[in-house]
LUMPA-854214 format. One record per residue (C-alpha): x, y, z; residue in three letters. Coordinates in steps of 0.25 Angstrom, whole numbers, plus 5000, padded with zeros to 4 digits. Layout:
BEGIN
XYZALA
...
This chain:
BEGIN
528851075042MET
527351125046LYS
527151095029ASN
527450985026ALA
526650905039LEU
525650985035SER
525850915021ASN
526050775026VAL
524650805036ASN
523950835022GLY
524350725015TRP
524150625027LEU
522750675030GLY
522350645015GLY
522950505013LEU
522050495029THR
520950545022GLY
521050445010LEU
521350345016LEU
519850365023LYS
519350365012THR
519850235005VAL
519350175019VAL
517950225020VAL
517950185004PHE
518350055008PHE
517250045019VAL
516350065010PHE
516849984999ALA
516749875007ALA
515449865014ILE
514849904997ILE
515749764993TRP
516049675005PRO
517249594998THR
518249614991GLY
518949754997LEU
519649755010PRO
519049705023ASN
519149895027VAL
518049885037ILE
518649745044GLY
520049825044GLY
519549945052ILE
518649865060VAL
519949775064GLY
520749915066LEU
519949945075VAL
519549805083ASN
521049815083MET
520949955094PHE
520049915101LEU
520749775104GLY
521949855113GLY
520649885122GLY
520750035126LEU
521850065121ALA
521550015106GLY
520350115107LEU
521250225110LEU
522050185101ALA
520750195091LEU
520350315096CYS
521650385091VAL
521750305079PHE
520350375076CYS
520750505081SER
521850505068PHE
520750475058MET
520150615061ASP
């Protein structure tokens, strides 16, 4: 069981790393070519604003969410 959970953890870690790389690519691509690509920067700003719109509870939720990104 421990081996299976370790395997799943490895796959999820790899998938998370891949998604981070894709987001960074789209952010830089949106800076270089401002039209024709998904608005990643606007999506990130919208996500942060959604958390901060909840007041202190939203700010704490954003901190917890960011701690998982480590």
